[in-house]
C-alpha positions in Angstrom: 2.5 -65.8 -0.3 -0.6 -67.7 -1.5 -4.0 -66.4 -2.4 -6.4 -66.7 0.6 -9.3 -67.7 -1.7 -7.8 -70.5 -4.0 -4.2 -71.0 -2.6 -2.4 -70.1 -5.9 0.6 -67.9 -5.9 -0.2 -64.2 -5.7 0.3 -61.6 -8.4 1.6 -58.2 -7.5 -1.2 -56.4 -9.3 -3.9 -58.2 -7.3 -2.0 -58.8 -4.0 -2.9 -60.6 -1.7 -4.9 -62.4 -4.4 -3.9 -64.2 -7.5 -6.4 -62.7 -9.8 -9.2 -60.2 -10.1 -11.7 -63.0 -9.9 -10.4 -64.1 -6.4 -10.4 -60.4 -5.3 -14.1 -60.2 -6.4 -14.9 -63.4 -4.6 -13.4 -62.0 -1.4 -15.3 -58.7 -1.9 -18.6 -60.6 -2.3 -17.9 -62.4 1.0 -17.5 -59.1 2.7 -20.7 -57.7 1.2 -22.9 -60.6 1.9 -21.8 -60.9 5.6 -19.8 -64.1 5.4 -16.9 -62.4 7.2 -19.0 -60.9 10.0 -17.4 -61.0 13.4 -19.8 -62.5 16.0 -20.8 -60.4 18.9 -21.9 -61.4 22.4 -23.1 -58.0 23.4 -26.7 -58.2 24.7 -27.8 -55.3 22.5 -26.5 -57.0 19.4 -28.2 -60.3 20.2 -31.6 -58.5 20.8 -31.2 -56.6 17.5 -30.4 -59.8 15.6 -33.5 -61.5 17.1 -35.7 -58.6 16.2 -34.4 -58.7 12.7 -35.1 -62.4 12.4 -38.6 -62.0 13.7 -39.3 -59.1 11.3 -38.0 -61.2 8.4 -40.2 -64.1 9.3 -43.2 -61.7 9.6 -42.4 -60.3 6.1 -42.3 -63.8 4.5 -45.7 -64.7 6.0 -47.5 -61.7 4.5 -49.1 -62.1 1.0 -47.7 -59.8 -1.7 
């Protein structure tokens, strides 16, 4: 089995990764939303659009 992050051979201690570093890289991808599963549900699309509009409004306001 190869590490899904770098392709190196896995180590039992960090399986399915080869090192703690690759495990941390994978965790960071989960935490920042890189592994998000897209949804086509209308409620999700509307919520995402509302979030984008709110973020744009926040960036236009002076601090």
